[in-house]
C-alpha positions as CSV (number, residue, x, y, z in Angstrom):
1,M,-5.6,-32.3,-15.3
2,A,-7.8,-30.1,-17.6
3,T,-6.0,-26.7,-18.4
4,L,-7.9,-23.7,-17.0
5,T,-8.7,-20.7,-19.3
6,A,-7.4,-17.2,-18.4
7,E,-10.7,-16.3,-16.8
8,E,-10.9,-19.7,-14.7
9,S,-7.2,-19.0,-13.5
10,L,-8.0,-15.6,-12.4
11,N,-11.2,-16.7,-10.8
12,Y,-9.2,-19.3,-9.0
13,L,-6.6,-16.8,-7.7
14,H,-9.4,-14.5,-6.5
15,S,-11.2,-17.3,-4.7
16,L,-8.1,-17.4,-2.4
17,I,-8.8,-13.9,-1.3
18,P,-11.4,-14.6,1.5
19,K,-8.6,-16.6,3.2
20,G,-7.2,-13.1,4.0
21,I,-3.8,-12.4,5.3
22,K,-1.9,-14.9,7.3
23,L,1.5,-13.8,8.3
24,G,3.7,-16.9,8.5
25,L,6.3,-18.8,6.4
26,K,5.4,-22.4,7.0
27,N,3.0,-23.1,4.2
28,I,4.8,-21.0,1.6
29,S,8.0,-22.7,2.5
30,V,6.6,-26.1,1.8
31,V,5.1,-25.0,-1.4
32,L,8.4,-23.3,-2.7
33,N,10.3,-26.6,-1.7
34,E,8.1,-28.7,-3.6
35,L,8.5,-26.3,-6.7
36,G,12.4,-26.8,-6.3
37,N,13.0,-23.5,-4.2
38,P,13.1,-21.1,-7.2
39,Q,13.5,-18.2,-5.0
40,L,17.1,-19.1,-4.3
41,N,18.2,-19.0,-7.9
42,T,18.6,-15.4,-8.2
43,P,19.9,-12.6,-5.9
44,S,17.2,-10.2,-5.0
45,I,17.1,-6.5,-3.7
46,H,14.3,-6.7,-0.9
47,I,12.4,-3.7,-0.3
48,A,10.2,-3.0,2.9
49,G,8.7,0.0,4.4
50,T,5.5,1.7,4.8
51,N,5.4,4.4,2.0
52,G,7.5,4.5,-1.1
53,K,8.1,0.8,-1.6
54,G,6.7,0.6,-5.3
55,S,8.5,3.8,-6.5
56,T,11.7,2.5,-5.1
57,A,11.3,-0.7,-6.7
58,A,10.5,1.0,-9.9
59,F,13.8,3.0,-9.6
60,C,15.8,-0.1,-8.9
61,E,14.3,-2.0,-11.7
62,S,15.1,1.0,-14.3
63,I,18.5,1.4,-13.2
64,L,19.4,-2.2,-13.1
65,R,17.7,-2.8,-16.6
66,H,19.3,0.3,-18.3
67,A,22.8,-1.3,-16.8
68,G,22.1,-4.4,-18.9
69,Y,20.6,-6.8,-16.3
70,R,17.7,-8.9,-16.9
71,V,15.5,-7.8,-13.8
72,G,12.6,-9.6,-12.4
73,L,10.0,-7.1,-10.5
74,Y,7.5,-8.3,-8.0
75,T,5.1,-5.7,-6.4
76,S,1.7,-5.5,-5.0
77,P,-1.1,-4.8,-5.3
78,H,-1.7,-4.4,-8.9
79,L,-3.6,-1.4,-10.3
80,N,-5.9,-3.0,-13.1
81,H,-4.3,-6.6,-14.1
82,F,-2.9,-9.4,-11.9
83,G,0.0,-9.6,-14.5
84,E,1.3,-6.1,-13.5
85,R,2.6,-7.7,-10.1
86,I,5.1,-10.0,-11.8
87,Q,7.3,-8.3,-14.6
88,I,10.6,-8.9,-16.4
89,N,12.3,-6.0,-18.0
90,R,9.0,-4.2,-17.3
91,T,7.0,-6.7,-19.4
92,P,4.1,-7.9,-17.2
93,L,2.8,-11.5,-17.3
94,S,1.0,-12.4,-20.4
95,E,-2.2,-14.2,-20.3
96,S,-0.7,-17.5,-21.3
97,E,2.1,-17.2,-18.6
98,V,-0.7,-16.6,-15.9
99,I,-2.4,-19.7,-17.1
100,Q,0.9,-21.9,-17.1
101,L,2.1,-20.4,-13.7
102,V,-1.3,-20.8,-11.9
103,A,-1.5,-24.5,-13.2
104,K,1.9,-25.3,-11.8
105,V,1.3,-23.8,-8.4
106,K,-2.1,-24.9,-8.0
107,N,-1.0,-28.4,-8.7
108,V,1.5,-28.3,-6.0
109,V,-0.9,-26.6,-3.6
110,E,-3.7,-29.4,-4.1
111,N,-1.5,-32.4,-4.1
112,L,0.2,-31.1,-0.8
113,K,-3.5,-30.2,0.5
114,I,-2.0,-26.8,1.9
115,P,-4.1,-23.8,2.6
116,I,-2.4,-20.8,0.9
117,T,-3.4,-17.2,0.6
118,F,-3.8,-15.1,-2.6
119,F,-0.6,-13.3,-1.9
120,E,1.4,-16.4,-1.0
121,F,0.2,-18.0,-4.3
122,G,1.1,-14.9,-6.2
123,T,4.6,-14.8,-4.6
124,A,5.2,-18.4,-5.4
125,M,4.3,-17.7,-9.0
126,A,6.6,-14.8,-9.1
127,F,9.6,-16.7,-7.8
128,L,8.9,-19.5,-10.2
129,H,8.6,-17.4,-13.3
130,F,11.9,-15.5,-12.6
131,A,13.8,-18.9,-12.2
132,E,12.3,-20.2,-15.4
133,Q,13.0,-17.0,-17.4
134,K,16.6,-17.0,-15.8
135,T,16.7,-13.4,-14.4
136,N,20.0,-11.9,-13.3
137,V,18.7,-9.9,-10.4
138,N,15.2,-9.6,-8.9
139,V,13.5,-6.5,-7.2
140,I,11.1,-7.9,-4.5
141,E,8.6,-5.7,-2.8
142,V,7.4,-6.8,0.7
143,G,3.7,-7.4,0.9
144,M,3.1,-6.4,4.6
145,G,5.5,-6.1,7.3
146,G,8.5,-8.1,6.5
147,R,9.6,-10.7,9.3
148,L,6.6,-13.1,8.4
149,D,6.0,-11.9,4.8
150,A,6.2,-14.6,2.0
151,T,8.7,-12.6,0.2
152,S,11.3,-12.8,3.1
153,L,12.3,-16.1,1.7
154,C,14.0,-14.6,-1.3
155,K,17.9,-14.9,-1.7
156,G,20.0,-12.0,-1.7
157,D,21.8,-9.8,1.0
158,I,20.6,-6.3,-0.1
159,T,17.7,-4.8,1.8
160,I,16.0,-1.2,1.4
161,I,13.8,0.2,4.1
162,T,11.8,3.1,2.9
163,S,10.1,5.6,5.3
164,I,8.0,3.9,8.2
165,A,4.7,5.1,9.5
166,K,1.7,3.6,11.0
167,D,-0.2,1.4,9.1
168,H,-1.8,-2.2,9.2
169,A,-1.9,-1.8,13.0
170,S,-4.0,-4.8,13.6
171,Y,-1.2,-7.0,12.0
172,L,2.0,-5.1,12.8
173,G,1.2,-3.4,16.0
174,S,0.4,0.2,16.8
175,K,3.7,1.4,18.1
176,I,6.3,2.8,15.6
177,E,8.8,0.6,17.1
178,E,6.7,-2.5,16.7
179,I,6.1,-1.7,13.1
180,T,9.7,-1.0,12.4
181,F,10.9,-4.1,14.0
182,E,8.4,-6.3,11.6
183,K,9.8,-4.3,8.6
184,G,13.3,-4.3,9.6
185,S,13.4,-7.9,10.3
186,V,13.8,-8.6,6.4
187,I,17.5,-7.5,6.9
188,K,19.6,-10.4,6.0
189,R,22.5,-11.7,8.3
190,G,25.7,-10.2,6.9
191,G,23.9,-8.3,4.3
192,T,23.8,-4.5,3.4
193,V,20.9,-2.4,4.4
194,F,19.9,1.3,2.8
195,A,17.4,2.8,5.0
196,I,15.7,6.4,5.5
197,K,16.7,7.3,9.1
198,G,13.3,8.3,10.3
199,S,12.6,9.2,13.7
200,K,15.0,8.3,16.6
201,K,12.9,5.2,17.5
202,V,13.0,4.1,14.1
203,H,16.6,4.6,13.7
204,E,17.4,2.9,16.9
205,V,15.3,-0.2,15.9
206,I,17.0,-0.6,12.4
207,K,20.5,0.0,13.8
208,K,19.9,-2.7,16.6
209,I,18.6,-5.1,14.1
210,S,21.4,-4.7,11.7
211,D,24.0,-4.9,14.8
212,Q,22.4,-8.3,15.8
213,K,22.7,-9.4,12.1
214,S,26.1,-8.3,11.6
215,A,24.6,-6.1,8.6
216,N,26.2,-3.2,7.3
217,V,23.6,-0.3,7.6
218,Q,23.7,2.9,5.5
219,F,21.4,5.7,6.4
220,L,20.3,8.2,4.0
221,G,21.5,11.6,5.3
222,E,24.5,10.0,7.1
223,H,26.2,7.7,4.6
224,F,24.8,9.0,1.4
225,V,22.9,12.2,0.8
226,V,20.4,13.7,-1.7
227,E,19.4,17.3,-2.3
228,K,16.4,18.3,-4.4
229,S,15.3,21.4,-6.4
230,L,11.7,21.5,-7.1
231,G,9.8,24.2,-9.2
232,K,6.2,24.3,-10.4
233,N,5.3,22.4,-13.5
234,S,9.0,21.3,-13.9
235,P,10.9,18.2,-13.4
236,L,12.3,17.1,-10.0
237,L,16.2,17.5,-10.1
238,I,18.3,15.9,-7.5
239,T,22.0,15.9,-6.5
240,Y,23.2,12.4,-5.2
241,Q,26.4,11.9,-3.3
242,N,28.0,9.0,-1.6
243,H,31.5,8.4,-0.4
244,D,32.7,7.7,-3.9
245,F,31.3,10.4,-6.1
246,C,28.6,13.2,-6.8
247,L,26.1,13.4,-9.4
248,K,24.4,16.7,-9.9
249,D,21.0,17.7,-11.7
250,L,19.7,14.1,-12.1
251,E,16.2,14.4,-13.5
252,L,13.3,12.2,-11.9
253,S,10.3,11.4,-14.1
254,L,8.3,10.5,-11.1
255,A,6.6,13.6,-9.6
256,G,6.8,14.5,-5.8
257,G,9.7,15.8,-3.6
258,F,9.5,12.5,-1.5
259,Q,10.8,10.6,-4.6
260,A,14.2,12.1,-4.0
261,S,14.7,9.8,-1.1
262,N,13.2,6.7,-2.9
263,A,15.7,7.4,-5.9
264,A,18.7,7.8,-3.6
265,L,17.9,4.6,-1.8
266,A,17.4,2.8,-5.1
267,L,20.7,4.2,-6.5
268,S,22.7,3.2,-3.5
269,A,21.4,-0.5,-3.5
270,C,21.9,-0.8,-7.2
271,L,25.5,0.6,-7.3
272,H,26.3,-1.8,-4.4
273,H,24.8,-4.8,-6.3
274,A,26.9,-3.7,-9.5
275,R,30.0,-3.7,-7.5
276,K,29.3,-7.1,-6.0
277,T,28.6,-8.6,-9.6
278,G,31.7,-6.9,-11.1
279,K,29.6,-4.4,-13.2
280,E,30.0,-0.7,-13.6
281,I,26.8,1.4,-13.8
282,S,27.7,4.4,-16.0
283,E,26.7,8.0,-15.2
284,Q,24.7,8.3,-18.4
285,S,22.9,4.9,-17.6
286,I,22.1,6.4,-14.3
287,R,20.6,9.7,-15.8
288,T,18.6,7.9,-18.3
289,S,17.1,5.2,-16.0
290,L,16.0,8.0,-13.3
291,K,14.6,10.1,-16.2
292,N,12.6,7.3,-17.7
293,T,11.3,5.4,-14.5
294,S,7.7,4.9,-14.6
295,W,5.3,4.0,-11.8
296,A,1.5,4.4,-12.3
297,G,-0.7,5.8,-9.7
298,R,1.8,7.9,-7.8
299,M,1.4,11.6,-8.4
300,E,0.3,10.7,-12.0
301,V,-1.2,13.4,-14.0
302,I,-3.5,11.7,-16.5
303,S,-5.1,14.7,-18.1
304,S,-5.1,18.7,-18.0
305,R,-7.5,21.6,-18.1
306,P,-8.7,20.6,-15.4
307,T,-5.6,18.7,-14.0
308,I,-6.6,15.1,-13.0
309,L,-4.1,13.7,-10.5
310,L,-4.0,10.0,-9.4
311,D,-2.1,9.1,-6.1
312,I,-2.6,6.0,-4.1
313,A,-2.0,7.7,-0.8
314,H,-3.6,5.2,1.7
315,N,-2.3,6.5,5.0
316,P,-1.8,9.7,6.8
317,A,1.9,9.9,6.1
318,A,1.4,9.4,2.5
319,V,-1.5,11.9,2.2
320,K,0.6,14.6,4.0
321,E,3.4,14.0,1.4
322,M,1.0,13.8,-1.6
323,T,-0.8,17.1,-0.5
324,K,2.7,18.9,0.2
325,S,4.0,17.8,-3.4
326,A,0.8,18.9,-5.1
327,Q,0.8,22.4,-3.6
328,K,4.5,22.7,-4.7
329,L,4.1,21.1,-8.2
330,F,1.0,22.5,-9.6
331,S,-0.9,25.9,-10.1
332,Y,-4.6,25.5,-9.6
333,T,-7.6,27.5,-8.4
334,R,-9.7,24.8,-6.7
335,V,-9.2,21.2,-5.8
336,I,-11.9,18.6,-6.0
337,V,-10.9,15.5,-4.2
338,I,-12.5,12.1,-5.1
339,Y,-12.0,9.9,-1.9
340,G,-12.5,6.1,-1.4
341,A,-10.8,3.8,1.0
342,M,-10.8,0.5,2.8
343,K,-12.3,-0.2,6.3
344,D,-9.1,-0.8,7.8
345,K,-7.3,2.4,6.8
346,Q,-7.0,5.6,9.2
347,S,-9.7,7.7,7.1
348,G,-10.3,10.0,10.0
349,E,-6.7,11.3,10.0
350,M,-6.4,11.0,6.2
351,L,-9.6,13.2,5.7
352,Q,-8.5,15.7,8.2
353,K,-5.1,16.2,6.4
354,L,-7.1,16.6,3.1
355,T,-9.5,19.3,4.5
356,S,-6.8,22.0,4.1
357,F,-6.2,20.9,0.5
358,A,-9.6,20.1,-0.8
359,D,-12.3,22.7,-1.6
360,H,-14.9,20.0,-2.2
361,F,-15.1,16.2,-1.6
362,I,-16.8,13.5,-3.7
363,L,-16.9,10.5,-1.5
364,V,-17.1,6.9,-3.3
365,R,-17.0,3.2,-2.7
366,P,-14.4,1.2,-4.8
367,N,-15.7,-2.0,-6.1
368,Q,-14.1,-4.2,-3.2
369,E,-15.4,-6.3,-0.3
370,R,-13.3,-4.2,2.2
371,S,-14.6,-0.8,0.9
372,E,-15.7,1.5,3.6
373,S,-18.9,3.2,3.2
374,P,-18.6,6.8,2.0
375,T,-21.6,7.8,4.3
376,R,-19.0,7.3,7.2
377,F,-16.4,9.7,5.4
378,K,-19.4,12.2,5.2
379,E,-19.8,12.0,8.9
380,I,-16.1,12.5,9.6
381,L,-16.0,15.5,7.1
382,R,-19.1,17.1,8.8
383,K,-16.7,17.8,12.0
384,Y,-14.6,20.1,9.7
385,N,-17.6,21.7,7.9
386,A,-16.1,20.3,4.6
387,S,-18.1,20.7,1.4
388,C,-18.8,17.1,0.4
389,E,-21.2,14.8,-1.4
390,V,-21.4,10.9,-1.8
391,I,-21.6,9.4,-5.2
392,E,-20.6,5.7,-4.6
393,S,-19.8,4.9,-8.3
394,I,-16.2,6.0,-9.3
395,P,-17.2,6.5,-13.0
396,K,-20.0,8.8,-11.9
397,A,-18.1,10.6,-9.5
398,I,-15.4,11.3,-12.2
399,R,-18.0,12.6,-14.5
400,K,-19.5,14.9,-12.0
401,A,-16.0,16.3,-11.1
402,K,-15.3,16.9,-14.8
403,Q,-18.6,18.8,-15.2
404,T,-18.1,20.8,-12.1
405,A,-14.3,21.6,-12.3
406,L,-13.1,24.8,-14.3
407,P,-10.1,24.4,-16.7
408,D,-7.8,25.9,-14.1
409,D,-9.1,23.3,-11.3
410,M,-7.5,20.2,-10.0
411,V,-9.5,16.9,-9.5
412,C,-7.3,14.5,-7.1
413,I,-8.5,11.0,-7.0
414,T,-6.9,9.2,-3.9
415,G,-7.4,7.1,-0.8
416,S,-6.5,3.7,-2.0
417,I,-4.7,1.7,-4.9
418,F,-8.4,0.4,-5.5
419,T,-9.9,3.8,-6.0
420,V,-7.0,4.7,-8.2
421,G,-7.0,1.6,-10.2
422,E,-10.9,1.8,-11.0
423,A,-10.4,5.6,-11.7
424,K,-7.4,4.9,-14.2
425,Q,-9.2,2.1,-16.1
426,Y,-12.4,4.2,-16.3
427,L,-10.5,7.3,-17.6
428,E,-8.2,5.3,-20.1
429,N,-11.4,3.8,-21.6
430,E,-13.4,6.9,-21.7
431,S,-14.0,8.1,-25.3
432,D,-12.3,11.5,-24.9
433,F,-9.4,10.2,-22.9
434,K,-6.9,10.2,-25.8
435,T,-7.9,13.8,-26.7
436,N,-7.3,14.9,-23.1
437,F,-4.0,12.9,-22.6
438,S,-2.5,14.4,-25.8
439,H,-2.5,17.7,-24.0
440,S,-1.3,16.4,-20.5
441,S,1.5,18.0,-18.8
442,G,5.0,16.5,-18.9
443,L,4.7,15.0,-15.4
444,H,2.4,12.1,-16.4
445,L,3.8,8.5,-15.9
446,N,3.3,5.8,-18.3
447,G,2.5,2.8,-16.1
């Protein structure tokens, strides 16, 4: 069989995207079995939820790596490069590794003549890579839902459930109880769950699933607590307490008050894993790991004067948290929001929440088949008499925003990971980016 080039490997992967999302475990189970069930080699911390999964995964990875573990990290989607999805000790897949893994999984898929989605294929690649590279522990982010998500085949009895809100209604249901059931179903029999309590309905569903599976559920605010102190243009400090100890003034590098909960979930899960594996995580290691956690595209300040803020908020709950954090964190005169989103998102609610934050909107169309027309966004904003314009190209929109914005203004780029990814790539390639970046605020994250 001829070896594919890097470009051909990625083209093959992207050719699987039109098959869309297919929730179910039958096909991926057969493929993994043929590969020798690599997902069963290593214990995992499995992370489900609507918002905060990626940041929580990043905190987990950093805590475990600083404690001396060899850590596999699988997240999705990627911002710019496919290899970002599959990392070991925060080193993404290299070009040659992508080629090798695609060839191995493709060979199995074609021999078995099994239809497989892009996400399932990537999940098989991740499990295979982690097994081959002999990781000690894997941090695995659920793609969508949980119950029928390809990642749910991972081994490990530790589950994290971050905040739950309405998203992907056509797949997961429109009621919060239905969504919580899909996400909470990743809880492993006899395992341990660390969860955000959420609303009464969310709490009840998670508790019921945990009881049915004889799992030990630990709720934030009940079994462990976190307090935060947040000032403008200063790092987020948290105090974490569980039944064993209290750690004060832990500094988080990730901006946004909501990161306190994500860090507390991650820390609880990692401490539990360490106890189970006979390891102790020192206070200094915890402090260093939280201070050095990086996760691109989440409240990421990429340059200053004007402040350019990137955030992948792609549902109303995430937009609400992002705007609340931005208002607390930064001083600014006006806000220009560059907004682009996918067709299946709740743009009506998202834009409504952004109207109280933005002074002007520039509406864009990310370079994706599922992108919504910015003209539709303009019609939504008309109801709120919001100042807006359509500039479909993201690079052109950024250039216009930078020309228009004064030094004390903020340009916020949001609405979708695809919008942020495209913007980040353009800004990092821009000729004057390095000059701007050297003056950036201390809150930027290093991807």
